[in-house]
N, C-alpha and C positions, 0 to 999 in steps of 0.2 A: 677527651672528646671536648676539640675548642667549639665554643656555641658558634653556627653558621647562619646569616641573614639571606633570606630567600625574598625576592618578586614572587607573587603568586596571581596570575591573572586566568580566571576561568569562562569563558561564554557558552552558556545553556538556551540553548535555542529552540524552541517548540513555535510549527509549523502546520497551517491547519488547512484539511482541502476546502472546509465552507468558515466565514467571517464564525467567531466564538460572540454572543449574546454576552453571556453573563460567567464571569470569574470569580471565583476565589480561592488563592493560594494560597501555601504555608513552605516560607523559604528557609535552608536552617542553612548558607552560605556563608553564615560570616561567623572568623573566628572570632575568638576569646581569648585573653591571657588564663594559663593554667600553668601546673608547676613545668619550668623546663621549657616553653613557651611565651613568649612577651610577640603583641603585636602594635609594631610602631606605628603603623598607618592601615587605613581601609577605606575604600568608597565601594558603593554596591549600584548602581546603573542599571533603572528599570525598562524599558520599550516596549509597549508604550507606558505613559504615564499613571502610575495607577488611582485609579481616583478615589480610593481610601489607602492607608496603611497606617500600620500601628506593630513595632518592635517589641518584645519581650525576654526574656530568660523562662525558660523551663524548669521544669524540675531537676532537672539535671545539670544546669548551669549554661545549657546547650542558647544561644541567641535566636529566635526567631522573627521572620520580619511577614506577619499579615497582609497579604496584598486583594482589592477588590476593585474589579474591573467592571465598570457596566456600558461603557462603549465598544463598540463591535471591533473587534481587529482580529486577521489574519495570520498573524508571527507575535508571539511572546518572546524577547529578549532580557538574559539578566546577565549582566558584567559585574562580575565582582574583582577587585583590585586589591591586594594587601602586601606589606613590606610587614616579615615576621622575624623574630631571630628564636631560634631553637639553639636549646641549649639540654640534649635530653637526660633526664637523673642518670645517672649511671647504676648498672643493675648489680645487685649482691651475689658474691660468689652463689653457683647453685650449690656446690655441697656444703654449704654454710646454711641455708634456709633451712626452719625447720621440718620434722617431719611431718607427712601431709596431714596423717592422723590429727595431727597437733591443731594446722590448721583446721579442716574440717570440725573439731570441736570447738574451735573458737568461732567458727561461723558461725555453727548451731546454741551459740550463747551469746551472739551479738545482738544485742537491742536497742543499736541505735539508730533512730528511724532516719538518717539523714542520706543525702544523696550520695555520699562516697562510702556508707556502709556495707560492706556484704552483704545486709540482708535483702538488701535490694535485687541480688543479682542470682540467688540463690534457685529461685524457684524457674515452673515455666512461665514464659510469655509471647508475647502475641505471634512471634515468628520462630521460637525457638520453644518446641515440644520437648518433655521427658521421652527416651525410647530405648530398652533393652539393649537393644543390639548396639546403640551407640556406647551406650554406658557399658559395655562388655567389651567395646574396642576399646574405650580409654583405660579402660581401669588395668588392662595388660599391663600399661608404662608407671602403676603405682602399683609397686612393689613393697610391703608392709616395712614399713619405718622408715623408705624412703626420704629423703630433701624434696618438698616439694617443685623448688624448681628443676632439679633434675627430670623428677618426673614428668613437666608440663614443656620441658624442652625436648624431651626424648619424645611425648605426643605430638607435638610440632612435625619433629622431625619424621615420626612416620606417617603425618598428613601427609605433607612434602611430596616425599618418597613412593607412599602408594598413589596419590589420586592425582588425575592429568589434569593439567588445565585448560578449559575446553570452551570458549566464551561461545554463549548458544545456547547450550544442551538444558541450562536453565535459566528461570525468570527471576527477578526480587520478588515475584508471591511463592517460592521455592518452598518448600519445607527440607528440614535438612535430612530427613534418611531419604530424600529422589535424591539429592548428590551421594546421601552414603552409599545407597545402592549401586550407583551407576559408578562411583568413583571417579565425576569426575565434575568439573563446576569451573567456579570465578574464585576472588578473592572471597566475597560475601559468602559462599556456600562453606567454604574450607573455615571461615569464622565461625559460620553456625553450628558446623561438625564439632571445633572442638567445643565450644560455648556448653551443648547439647551434653557431652561426654564429662567436661566436670561437673556440669552442676548434678548429672545423674548419681556420682561418687560422693557429692555433698559438696561443693567446692564452690566458690563465689569468683562468675566471672561475667564478663561483660563486653559490649559492641564498641568496637572503636573506629568510626570513621574519617579521613580525613586524605591527604595528600601523599605520594611517596614521588621522592626525585629519583628519574633517572638517571643514568652516565650511558651516552654514545659507548660504542665499541672505538678503541684507537685508531687514528685516523678517521673517521667519519663525523659528518658534520651532525651537530645537538638541531632535531629536528622540534622547529613549532606545532605545540600541540600534541607532543608524545608521549608528554607527562601526563597522571592517571588520578585520579583519587580509587582512594582505596582501603582496605575493611582491615583489622586486624584485630587482637583479642588481648583485651588487660585482667591478670589472673589476681585475685588478691592473694600475696605471702604469708599471710599473720598479721598482728599487731606493729614489730620490729621495723620489718620489708615492706607491708601495704601491699600498692598495687603496681604491678611489675606487666611489661606491654610484649607480649610476644606476637608473630609476625606467622601463622603459622603458611602459607602463601610461599614464602622464601626463607622459611625456615632460619629464621633469626631474631632476637632480642631486637624491638625497637629502636631506633637511635637515631641521628640528628639525620638523617634519610627520612623519617616518619613523622610527618607535621599533622598529628590531630588536629582535626576539624569537631566533631561532636562526639559526645562519650551518651552508651546508651544501652535495654536489654536486649535490643537486635535491631535489625536495622530499620525498624517501624519507628523507632525512636529517635531518628536518625537520617529519615530519607531526606536528602537536600532538598528534593519539591516535590507536596504531595496538594492534592486541591479537587475543589470539583468545576467543572465547562459546562456550558448550556450550549451542544453544538452537533452537528449532523456530519456524520463522515470523518473519515481516519485524520493523523496526526502522526507527524514526525517529532522528533528529538535526536538533538544535537549537541553532545559538550564535546568542550575541548579544554583542556589545560596546558599550561604553562609554569613549570617551576623551576627558575632561574637562581643560582648563587649569586650573590650582591659582597661587593665591597662594601667595609663599613662605611655610611655613610653617604650613601647610593642616592640621590630622590626617587622615589615613585614614579614612573613610567607608567601613564594610561596609554595603550597603544589608541591609535587613531580610528 
């Protein structure tokens, strides 16, 4: 696959029924250089201007932006603009990956405490608990001696064919078991179910948030805001092959159409915006995303 250059524009807009008196927010909407991803330029615009802000990288290498507001405001808008080059690593041939039991053994004896170590992704996390029924569901794909990527691909395909993509039946706080019982959900749910199943049989699995470039049908115009934030799964396939990313929502290995934004153990580690506000009344959230393929050397265009 040839490298692809993209311009990514995202607008995240909160509107409050009443003015927010105080607010503290943690924003994870800045891309960082990763294997297969180079960030060529990036801007983050925040309205109103925060009273204080600080940027830092978390344990998993994601860029975090802490914002504090002490002036009353009824609207908060975060605009992000970036140009990146995506050259996704070529995945290994599934049949040539090691038996999954050997990878499980390697996970259990891997004592590296670093952020890329499988040891960080073996155990329950805040949004992914281990569940006997989900473990049994996943285990059906892991026959004795089967190459790990063959088994992982089959599990991904089973989630794709056996679950219905249905926005609105779950939310960001939903447990994997809820989506599993319903056999419905969205990309976040499918990733969490797959992660729970893999961890249940002793394999290391992480949560990847990012962007998915969508292509309109032939003859149809590309719609502004039609692209989306997305979630998929990283699976550790042993020392030789390392982490391989797979998308159970679309039953495919992650490639140049998948642009990673943040890595973590589950959604809580990578939530795009979270924080605390002092306000009475409700609020609404609207997020729009555009992922546009660029010709080489095309300059960054910031929408007015």
